[in-house]
N, C-alpha and C positions, 0 to 999 in steps of 0.2 A: 944599515941592516935592521936596526931597531925599528925604523920607520916602515920597513917592508913587512916586518912581523905584525906590527900594529895594523897596517893596512890589510894584511891577509886575515887577521883575526876579525877585523871589522867587517870585511867582506863575507867571511864565514858566518858571522852573527846575523847579517842581513839575510843570507840564504836560509839559515836555520829558522829565522823568524817568519820568512815567507812560507816555508814548508809547514810550520806549526799553525799558522794562522788559518782560520776556517775559510773555506771557499765562499765566494759571494753567494748569498742566499737567493735561490731561484724562487720565483713565484710558483706556488703549488697550483696545479691545475685541478680544479674541483668541478665535477659535473653537477650542475644545478638541475635537480629534477623537481617537477611540480609535486606538491604534497599529494600523497596517495589518498584516494577517495576512501572514506570510511564505508565499509560494506555494512549495510543494514539488513537485518532479518526481515524478509518480506511478510512474515506472519506476526511480528511484534513491533509495537511502537513504545519506546521507553520515555520516562520523564526527561531524561537528558536530551533526547532527540527533540522533544516538544520544546524544551527550554531554548534550543537553538533557533526557534522560529517565534519571536515575540509578537509577530503580527497576527497570530491565530486568535480567533474570537471565542470559539466554543468547541466542545467535543466533536461536533459534526464537522466543523472546519478542520480540525486536527486530522480526522480520518480522510476527509475529502482531499486535503492538500498533501498529506504524507503517504497514504496508501489508498488511492482512489479505486483500485481494483477490488477492494473489499466490498464496495457498494454495488458492484455489477451483479446482475442476475445471470446465473449460468444458463446456457441455451437449452439443455435438455431437462431442466427442472420443471416438473409439473406440467399441467396442460393449460394452454391459454384459454380453454373453454371451461375450466373447472368451475369458475364462478359466473359463468355466462347465464344469460336469460334462458329459462327452460325451453322457450319456443325456438331459440337458436339451436339448442342441443337436439330437440326433437326433429327439426327440419333436416339436420344433418343425417339423422337416422332414416329419413324417408326418401333417400335417393338423391338428395342434393349434395353435390360434391364440394369438398372443402375449397378446391381451387377454382370453382366456377364463380366468375365475378358477378353474375346475376343472381347468385344464391342469396335470397333474403327470407326472413321468416314468413311462412305462409305460401311462398313460392309464387306470389302474384306480381312480383316486380316492384312492390312498394319499397320505399326507402326504409332501411333498417340496418342494423349492424351486419357487416359482411364477415362471416366466420373466417378466421385465419387458421393456418396450419397449426396443429398442436405443438407446443414448445417453441414456436417461432419467436424470435426476438422482436418481430414487427407486429406482434399482437396488439390489439386495441388496448389502451389504458384508460378507457372511459369508465363510467359507472357500471357497465354491464360486464366488463372483463376485469381480470385481476390487474391491479395497478402495481407498478414497480415497487412502491413503498411497502405494500403488503407482501409482495413476493420476494423481497430482499432478505438479507441475513437477519437472524433473530438476535436481539440485543440483550445482553446480561450486564447489569451494573452491580458489582459486589455480589455476584452469584444470584441475583434476583432478576427474573425474566421481566422485561419491559414490554409495554404495549406496542411500541414501534421504534424504528431506527431514529425517529425525530426526537426521542428522549435524550439523545446525545447533545442536543442544543441546550439542555439544562446544566451541562457540566462546563466548568471553567477549565481551560487547559492546565492551569496550575494545580487543579485538584486531581488530575489523572496521573496515577502512579505507573500504570501499564495498560496498554490495550493489546489484545491478542485476537487473531483471527483463526477460527477453526473451519476446515473445509466441510462440505456437506456430509461426507462419510464420517468424519471424526465427530461432528456435532450430533449426527443421528445416533451414532454409537454411544455417545455420552448422555444425551438428553432425550433421545427418542425421536419419533416421527415429527415431521413439520419443520425440519432443519435442513431441507434439501439444498438451500442456498447458503448454508454455513451459519456460523454464529460469530458475533463480535463480543468478546469478554473484556469488560473494562473493570480494572481495579482502581479505586480511588486511593488517594494518599492515606486517608483514615483507615481503610481496609487493608491496603497493601503492606503497610509497615507493621500492622498488628498481627 
């Protein structure tokens, strides 16, 4: 009888131990998602974003690589003939149609620049027409207006604290006429932290 009690107690202990013991650990199912893309402001380039691209050579390379759309000339801005040769402008006023392929200065069929439609993105970029570099956005470095967008080439990427783009309307409202293609405002590290 004693043996039966001990066997029953041992059996009860095994059952109790089985009930108290944790269940086998199951592998957790985790959905692995690709890291979320960091959304960048299309009007601002920060020093942190520039630091992520150590291959950039100068300020122009920064803008061209990270926000290429800032360098584009808007379609409706200005007239393609604004800086054209006066003979081309006068020829257009004397019955020569802009779309006429034979339209040349003097109307004699001599070779010369063929006028293009006003505001056309296909306007000539030779010496007689406005070039893209002159018609592009106006550059300000530390709130000082620069001669041209090529002045970005004088900046090292590490010197740029922030670059900001203003649309034509915003830039015209802030700085006045001549900013139809917008403005690029660059703050250097020296100016931005002070």
